[in-house]
Phi, psi and omega in degrees: 000129170240131179222146171254131180252138169224150171256149174232140185219151177269357171282153181306152178306323176300315179300306170310314180303306182302315184298312178304316176295313182299321191265353184052047190286134180278016184216159172282143173254132180258150181260132172235049186295344174262006178057032184286307187283334173297318179294313179305318191255002180053051177286141178291132177241172175210170172243141178214136183043044176079003184248129173283127183230164175262135182283154190291123172212171178224123171256124177264125191236136183213122177059038177067025176236136175279122182269330189198150176227134176261106180203140339301162176264096188206128358276135186311327172290357180243358191293316177304313177295326176294326177292316189293324167309314186282326182289330182281330187317000000 
C-alpha cells in the first residue's frame, strides 16, 4: 500500500510552517486560507474566538476522486488506525 499524507488548514502559511516545525510533523500542511478548497467541496467549518477553522476530517483520494470520507473524526487519537485499516481493507 502506498499513500501520501497531507494536512490542510485554513491558517496562513507562516502559521502552518511554524506549527509543522514545532510539532515535527512528518507530512506537509497545505494552506486554504481563502477557503477555496473548503467551499468547492463544502467542507465543514466552525468559528472559535472569531476565527473560521476547518473541522477535522480525513479524505481518501485516488486518481483525483474522493474514495472515502472519515467524518467526524472521533476520537482523534484513533483516527490514524481507522484510516490504515480502511486502506488495507
